[in-house]
C-alpha positions as CSV (number, residue, x, y, z in Angstrom):
1,M,-84.1,-70.4,-8.5
2,K,-81.7,-70.5,-11.4
3,Q,-79.1,-73.2,-11.5
4,G,-75.7,-72.2,-10.1
5,R,-76.9,-69.6,-7.8
6,N,-76.3,-69.9,-4.1
7,A,-79.2,-69.2,-1.7
8,S,-76.9,-67.1,0.5
9,W,-75.7,-65.0,-2.4
10,P,-76.2,-61.5,-0.9
11,A,-74.8,-62.3,2.5
12,G,-71.9,-64.3,1.3
13,L,-70.9,-61.8,-1.5
14,V,-68.4,-59.9,0.6
15,F,-66.6,-63.0,1.8
16,N,-66.4,-64.4,-1.8
17,F,-64.3,-61.4,-2.8
18,M,-62.4,-60.8,0.3
19,N,-62.0,-62.9,3.4
20,Y,-61.5,-61.8,7.0
21,K,-57.7,-62.1,6.9
22,E,-57.4,-59.9,3.8
23,I,-59.7,-57.3,5.3
24,K,-57.7,-57.2,8.5
25,E,-54.4,-57.0,6.5
26,K,-55.8,-54.0,4.5
27,V,-57.0,-52.2,7.6
28,V,-53.7,-52.7,9.4
29,N,-51.8,-51.5,6.3
30,F,-54.0,-48.5,6.0
31,L,-53.4,-47.5,9.6
32,K,-49.6,-47.9,9.2
33,E,-49.7,-45.7,6.1
34,I,-51.6,-43.0,8.1
35,K,-49.0,-43.1,10.8
36,S,-46.2,-42.9,8.2
37,E,-47.8,-40.0,6.4
38,S,-48.6,-38.0,9.6
39,K,-44.9,-38.1,10.4
40,K,-44.2,-36.2,7.2
41,V,-46.5,-33.3,8.0
42,V,-44.8,-30.1,8.9
43,W,-46.9,-28.5,11.6
44,P,-47.0,-24.7,12.0
45,G,-45.4,-23.1,15.0
46,R,-47.4,-21.5,17.9
47,D,-46.5,-18.0,16.7
48,Y,-47.8,-18.6,13.2
49,V,-51.0,-20.2,14.4
50,T,-51.6,-17.3,16.8
51,A,-51.0,-14.6,14.2
52,A,-53.1,-16.4,11.6
53,S,-55.9,-16.8,14.1
54,I,-55.8,-13.1,15.0
55,I,-55.9,-12.1,11.3
56,V,-58.9,-14.4,10.7
57,L,-60.8,-13.0,13.6
58,V,-60.1,-9.4,12.6
59,I,-61.3,-10.1,9.0
60,V,-64.4,-11.8,10.3
61,F,-65.3,-8.9,12.5
62,L,-64.6,-6.4,9.7
63,V,-66.8,-8.3,7.3
64,A,-69.5,-8.7,9.9
65,G,-69.4,-4.9,10.6
66,F,-69.6,-4.2,6.9
67,I,-72.6,-6.5,6.4
68,M,-74.3,-5.0,9.5
69,L,-73.7,-1.4,8.1
70,V,-75.1,-2.4,4.7
71,D,-78.1,-4.2,6.3
72,F,-78.8,-1.2,8.5
73,S,-78.6,1.2,5.6
74,F,-80.9,-0.9,3.4
75,A,-83.4,-1.2,6.3
76,K,-83.4,2.6,6.8
77,F,-83.7,3.3,3.1
78,F,-86.5,0.9,2.5
79,G,-88.3,1.9,5.7
80,Y,-88.1,5.5,4.5
81,M,-89.4,4.5,1.1
82,A,-92.3,2.5,2.6
83,R,-93.4,5.5,4.6
84,G,-93.8,7.5,1.5
85,G,-90.3,8.7,0.6
86,M,-89.9,12.3,-0.4
87,H,-93.1,14.2,-0.8
């Protein structure tokens, strides 16, 4: 073992840089900042959320229908081609 190295070096490393009191202080400060910032958020109204949700669902179903139509068309086309196509 080199001179000047502590045998508990890895375990004690965290507490050499930051003790328990500092960790607790930083966590409490972080939680206070979260509370402060969440008060600044402007939450959307119920009508907006409902309208946006309906729009999203309609678009999802339209895209799903389009993908289903394309998939069905490709399946029919390649099935037809696999059976010999036009003779």
